N, C-alpha and C positions, 0 to 999 in steps of 0.2 A: 565524335571524331574516329576514324576508320584507319587500322593501319594491318598490313598483312603480317601474319606471324607464322612460322612453320614450327610446329611443336609435335613430338612424338613421346610423349612421356610415359605413359602407363605401358606396363608390360602386357603382353598378349593375355588373354584369359588363360591359355594352355602354357603354363610356365614350365621351364626346364625342370623345376623341384617338385611339380605337382605330381600326385600319386594317379597314375593313369589306369583306367579299368581295363581288365582283359576282354579279349574277344566274347568272351561267354558272360560277361557283367550285364545283368538285365537294366534296362531302362537308363544306360548310359545317355548323357545327354549334355552337350555344351552349347552356351550361347555367347554371341559376341558381347564384349566388354559394355558395349553401349544398351544392351537389352535391358528392359525394365525388371526389377526384382518379382520373382515368381516364387512364393513358398514352396509350391509344388516341385520346384527343381532344386531346392535348396541343399539338400542332403542325399543326394542319390549316388551311389557306388562310392560314398566316403570321401569325395573330392569336391573342390569348390566350384560353384556353377554360378555363372552370371556375374562374376566379379565378388562374389560374397563367400564367405567360409561357411562350411558346412555346418548345420546346426549339430552335428555329432561332436563338434569340437567344444561346445558348452555343456555336453553333458558329462556324466561320470564313465569313465573307461571301462568300469566293470558292471556288467548286468546279470541279474540273477533270474533263473527261470526255475519253475517248479513243476515236477513230474509225479504222479502219483506210484511211480515206480522207482524213481530217483529222487532221493531228499533235495539235494541242492546241487546245481550245476553251474559253476562259474564260466562265463564267456566274455573273452576280452574283445571289445570293439575298437577297432583301429580307426583313428581319426585323421582327418586330412592334415598333412604338414601344413604349417604357416609358410606364406610366402617369404622368400629370403630378401626380397626387396620390392618396393612398390612405389610409385609416384603418381600424384593426382593428375588429371587432365585439366586444361584450362587456367592454368596459372598466367597471370598476365605479366609482361615484361617489368624488370625492375626499375625502380626510381630512386633518386638519391635524396638523402636528408641533408647532406652536405655539413654546414657549419653547425646546425642546431641539434638539441636534444630532442628530436621528434621521431625517433624509431617507432615508438609506440603507435604514433599516428600512422605511419607507413604500413605497419603491420595490420591494424585495424582497417584501413582502405583497401589492402590487399584481400581481405575476407571480403568485402562488399563488390570489389571488382571481380574476383573468383565467382561469387554468388550469380552476379548478373550474367557474366559470360556463359557458365555453364547452364543456366536456366534459358538464357536467350538463344544458345544453341539447340537445346533440346526441344525449344518451342517452336523454333524456325524464325526468330526475329534477327538471329545473328547467323552468318556462315562460321564454319570452324575456325576461320583465320581473322576473325573481327573480334573485337572487344570494345568496351567503353573505358576510356581513361578518365578517373574520377579525380577531384582536385583535393590533395592534402591540405593545401592552404585553407579552403573552405571548410574541410572539416574541423580543422583546429579553431577555426574562428566560432563554429558552430558549437564546439565543447566549452569555450569561454561564455558565450551567451547563455548556454543550457546551465552553467556553475552558478552565473550570476543570478539566474531566476529561480534559483531553489528557495523553498520556504525558510524562513529564520531559524538558525540553529542546525541547519543541515550544510555539510561542507563538503567541496572537492578537493581531494589532495591532489594536486596537479601543479607541476612546476614550481615556481618560486610564488609563496601564497601571502597573504596579508589578512588580517582580521578586519571584518566590518561587523561590529556588534558582536553577536554570538556565532558568526559564520567566519568560516576559513575559505577565503576566495583566491583563485589564481590570478596572479598578475601577467603570467606568460606560460609557455608550454614546454618549458625545459624538463621533462621527465613526466610520465605518466604510465597509464596502463590500458591495453586494448579493450579490457573490460568494460570501460565507460561505454562503449558501443552498446552494451546489453543495458546497463543501468541508468543511463540518462535516455529517457524514452522521448524527449524532444528532439534528439539527434534523427529520428526516424523521418522528420519531415524537413530537416533543416540541413543535414550533413553530407547528402549525396548529391554533388553537383558536378557537371563535367568540368575537366582540366581547364578548358579555353575560357571558361567564366573568371576563374581566379587561379592563375599559374602560381606554383610554389615559389615563394620568396626565401632563398638562402640566408639573407643576412639576418643575424642575431637582432631581436628587437622588433621584428616584424610580425609578431604573432597575431596582431588584430588587424592586418592590413587586407583588405579585399574589396577593392573599388567596384561599385555596381552590384554588390551582394543583394542588397535589399530587392532590386528590379529583378535580378536571377530568380531568387526565391519565389517571387511572386508568379512567375510563369514555369519554375521548374516542374516538368510532370513525373519527376522519379520520387518515390518513397520507398522505404523498406521497414520491415519489422523483424525482431529476432523471437524466436520460438523458444530457444533453451540455450543453456550454457552449461558444459560439463569440464570439471578441473581435472586433469589427469597428471599422475606423477611418475608412474613406474613404466618401464620400456614396454612391457608386454603390453599393458594398457593401450599405450600410446599407439604403438605399432598395429595392434588389432583394430582399434578404432577408425585410423586411417583406411585400413583395407576395407571395413565393412562399410563406412560412410561414403568413402571416396570424395572426402571434403576436405579443403585446405583448412588449416587450423593456425592458430598464432602461438608461439613459443617465447618464453621469457625466460631468461638465465642471467644469473651473475657473470660478469666478466672478470677475467683474471689478469694480473700483470706478472709476467714470467720474469724471474731473475737469474740472469747468467753470471757467471765467473770468468771475468776476461784476464788471461794472463798478462800482467804489466811488467815490462822488461825494459832495459836501456834502450833498445832499438824501438819499441812501440809506445814508449811514453809520450813522445811529442805528437804523434797521431791521435792516441786514445785519450790525451789531456790527463795522465795520471802520472802519480809519483811512486815508483817502486821502492822507495825508503820511507815512506809515509806509514807508519805501524798502524795509525788510527784507520787509514783507508785500506790497507791491505788485509786480505782474507786468506785462509789456508786453501789452496788450490784442490780442486776435485782429485780424487785417488784414482787417476786414469793414467795409463803411460804417456799420453801425449803431453801431459802437464807435468812430467817428471823433471826436476830441476828447477821448475819456476818457483821462485820464494814468494812471489806476491800475485795475487788475484784480486780484482777490483769487482765490485756489484755493479751490474748494468741491467735496468728494467726495459722490458720491451712488451708489445702487445701480444696477445696470446692467440694470434692468427698469422698464418704463412701468407706468402704472395701467391700460393696456389689455392687460395681460399679454403684453407683447413684450419680451424681451432685445434690447440694443442695445449700441453703442459709438459714440462721436463719431469722426467721420473722421479718419483718420491725416494728419499733416503740418500741418493747419490747426488742430489742437486738441492739448491735451497727451494723453500717451499714458496709458491706465488702468493701474491697478496690480493686483496680485492680492489678492483678498479672502479667499479659501479655496476649496472646492469644493463641488459640490452633486449630488445623485443624483436622478432622477426617472423616471417611466414613459414610455417613448416609445410613443406610440400611433398616430402616422400622419406624413404630411409632406405638403408642397405646394410644387411647383416655381413656382407663380404668385402665391402670395399676396404681397401688399406690405405692409410693416409701415408705421407712421407715419414711422418714421426712414429709408425709402427701400429698406430691405433687401427684395430679391424673392427668394422661396424659402426653405423651412427646415423644421426639424423640428416636429411639434406633441407637446407633451409633458404628462403629467397631473403637476401639482405638488402640494405639501402644504403650501402657504402660505395665509394668511388672505386675505379680501377686506374691504376698506374700511379703518376705522381699526385702527390696532395693537392687539393684545389687551391690552396694558399698558404701563406706563412703561419707558423705556430704548429703545423703536424710535423710529426717526427718520423713519418713511415710512408712508403709506398704501399700499394695494395694490388690484389689481384683475385681472380673468381674463375669460376668454371660453369659449364652448362649443366643441367640435371642428367642429360644424357651422359655425361662423362661420368659423374658419381653414381649412376646406374650401370656403368661399364657396358653401354650400348655403342659406344663409339671407341675408336682406338686413339691413343695420345696424339698420333698423326693427324687423324681427322680433327680432332679438338683443336690443334694449333691453328686449324684454318678457320676456327669459329671464335675462340677465345685464347688467343696466342700469347697474352700476358707479356707483351713486349718488353716491359720494365723489371721483370723479374730476371735477375742473373742466371737462374737455371735454364732461362729460355733462350741465352745468348749462344751463338754457335762458336766453338772453340776451334782454333787451328794453331799449330805448333810453332810457326816460324812466320816471319814477316813477309817472307816471299810466298808461303803458302797462303796466308791470309788475303794477299793482293791478287791471287790466281783466279782467273775466269771461272776455273773448276769449281774453287770453294765458293765463290759467289754463287754460282749455279746451285750448288748444294743447299747453300744457306735459304735461298729463296725458295727451293722447292720444300724446305722443311718448316718454311714461315718463320725462321729464326733470324734476329738481327744479328748481322756481322760486323758492320761499321759502329763503333761506340764513340762517345766524347765524355770529357770530364766534365762533371757538374761541380763536384767539391761542395756540396749543400747539405751534407750529413750532419746531424748535430753530435754524433757518437764519435766520428773519426774525421779528422780534417788534415789538409795538407798532403794527402796521400797522391794527388797528381795535380797538374797545372790546369786550372778552369780553361776548358775550350781546346784541350790538346786532342788530337785523333788517336784512338786506341783501339787494340783487338784484345778479345779474351783469349788467353792462352790455356788456363786450366782452373778448375775448380776442385779442391781436394777437402774431403771431410777430417776435421782435427780432432774432435771429441768434445764433450761437454756440450753437445747440441750446437757448437761452432764450425766455421769452415774457413779456408783461406783461398783467396783468388789471385792469380798471377795475369798480368796484362803485358802486351807489348805495345810500345810507342809506335805509331806510324808516322815517322817523320817527314814522310813526303805527303801525309795528309793536309787538307786545306782547313782552313777556318774562315768564317764570314764576319769574324769579330764580333758576333752578337754573345749574350750571356750563354747560349747552349752550344755554341762552337759547332755549328753544322758542317761536318767533315764531307769532304768529296766522296760520294758514294761509288760512282762508276770510274775506276782507275784503271789504266791498262797495266799488264805485267810488266814489272820492272826489275831491274837486278837488284838483289838484297845489297843493302848498303854495309859499309864495313863496320863491324860493332853491332850488326843487327841481333835480331832473335836467335840466330843459329837455326841449326836443324836438330834441335833437342828433343822435339816432339813427335807425334806420330804423323804430324801433318803432310809434311812433304808438299806434294800439290794435289794431295787427295782431299776427301771431304771428312775425314774424322776429326782432324784437328789434334790437338794435344792431349784430349782425353782429360781425366780427372787425378791422374796420379803424379804429375811431373812438377809440382809448384817448387817454391823455393827460389826462383831466379829473380835477382835484383833486390830491392830493399824497400822500406815503408818510405815511400816519397823520397828517396834518396838521402835518407839520414840514417846510417846504421845497417847493418846486414841482417835480414830476416834470417837467412840460412844459419849465420853464426849464432843466432839466439836459440830458436826452436823451430821455426817454420820449414827451413830447408830440410832437416831430418823429418820432420812429419810429412812432408810433401815427396820426399823421396828425391830432392834435387841436389845440389851441390853448393858449398858456400861461394858468395860472391860480394864483393864490395859493390858500390854504387854502379849502376850500369844504365845509361840512359835510354838503352833501348828496351827497357822493362822493369817493371816493379811488382811486388806481391803485397797483398794486405795481410795485416796480423790476423790471428783467429778472432772472427766476430761472427755474429747472427749473419747468416747468408743474405737475409733481406735488407742489411745496413747498406750493401753496396748499391742498392737501387738509387740512392741519392749522392752516390760518389761518383757512378758512372752511369750513363744511359745511351741508348740507341741514338744513332744519328736521327733527325727529323724525319727524313725520308722512309726510315725503317721502322717507325714507331706505329706499327701495325695496331689498330684500334680493336678492342673487344666487341663482339656484336652486342648491341644493348638489348635486342629482342631475346637473345638466348644466354647470355652470360649473367653475372652477377649472383651466382649462389655459392653457397658454402657447404662444408661437411663438418658436422659437429658431433664428434665421437660420443657412443654411448657411455664409455668410460670416463669422460671427462665430466657428462652431465651428472652422472651418478655420484661420481667423486665430489664435484661442487654441492650437491645436495646432501651427501652424508657428512663431509667434513667440514663444510663453511657455513653452511646457511639452513635454515628451516625448509620444511618440504615446500612450502608456498613459493619459495623463490626460483624453483625450477618447476615451470609448468607448462603445459601444452593445453590449448583452451579449443574447445570445439563450438563453432557457431553454426545454428540451424536456422537458415532464413527462409521466410516465406517469399512468395512471387513479387517481384517489382511491380509497380504499376505502370511503368513506362517502357517502351520498347528501345530505342535507339536515339543516342544524341548524335546530333551532326556539329 
């Protein structure tokens, strides 16, 4: 299968932080990043050449020279500074594991796809924008077959196992390790098949399904072999190996559940489904000014990733400690020492994930998700340019704010929103398991403002577009193109910055309205926190209680026409902070639970699948 992909992932050989030689430096030499490694050029002038670190970096910084007239002379040799960011070339687009616990299969297949693509381009089998998509479904079936063929007494610890004699054999693939790619030698001739032979089946319980697999294996020209595997744990070792080998790796890590403390008040109780008088449920609120006066906070758990594709945890000491949720495997494609996440983490790994973008693919999931391109985390593109590729339309932070109903309906505001690739027209979903009844399902809305609250929480205020239409469907497709009309009596007013301009209400004027029309948010705490004024129920607008901002993605969503999709060729990548990785390793788990693995693959025997 062929697909055109535009990727520009690796930094140029001459990086901004490289130590450049002076005009008088002898033998200064640079080669393009694609040039083959030449030891003669490896450590000239003390800088990296041909994409490899100078050999001097591996030597001691202090050299001793002896002279008959001078007993000992110490000379300091400067080494080339390590690159502050790097990403591999030829990573293939993200594929989704959906309902099954098969992240480890997707990580292993990512290694095979990258290996074939990089070697195929180097040898002229493929052009730079081509790759072979392999079948995760066929790989899983091959693992089951290989485990069942093991000698008596040898076991595969994969998924849900069952004993057969002295063997522990897998019944499904719900959990495993990419290292099986190395240790199960049978996989080299049975696991690599094109996606078209056996498309991935998302339904749980379909682990062994692959019609026509026997016939495909009989004629499959593709095999692989693995020469080595290295286990890396420490940040410097991982980043150095990425730069030196320029190979995609797999990364296994524990996943944490973040625990928030939500203020439960008389105004928010019906939305959060909490009881401020329940002494067993109530906890002491965080010692932050925003929580002052709140007598009850309730514990509420969330995933440890944001809708911007960033893993995180709340700061220790002032927040509840996270708890173990499970483990996850991803493909490690790069790192950056300078990227700062929205939660304030600086530096981390760039990973290719196997999760969906946008609304969850089915019932049972509690959150929406989002991601970015490698170029975004490498800071090679601006946020505005990234919004054209990975708009993350379901993220509340991607919605275009406006300060009044009149401003929201103006043609000028609509033009600004379109130019920024930000949804303007919203509709109520009321599908969040964490807060219900905030709005009426299907009603058309605009975002007025989002304001940080404290404790990792935020409040959002919305305006009701009472002239907006609905098609009567579950998702309330509001009218997108509407001529400018006079603001109705009792509308959102002119309290924001919006007017007819494009800035909208900004993020500082929350507090208008109430939690779904019952009780005044401003009268409790939200109005003061957002800088607004106290109001009783106003049908033209409402505000959310302080909640994790991602919760609102299942309460409100863009109308269908403005749900701009993320580009599946480039998006799907996440940022995993160094601090989070090292904290998980040091505090919760043994060293083996946070690992990056390097596979060294020999040449494939086939060229290209169709």
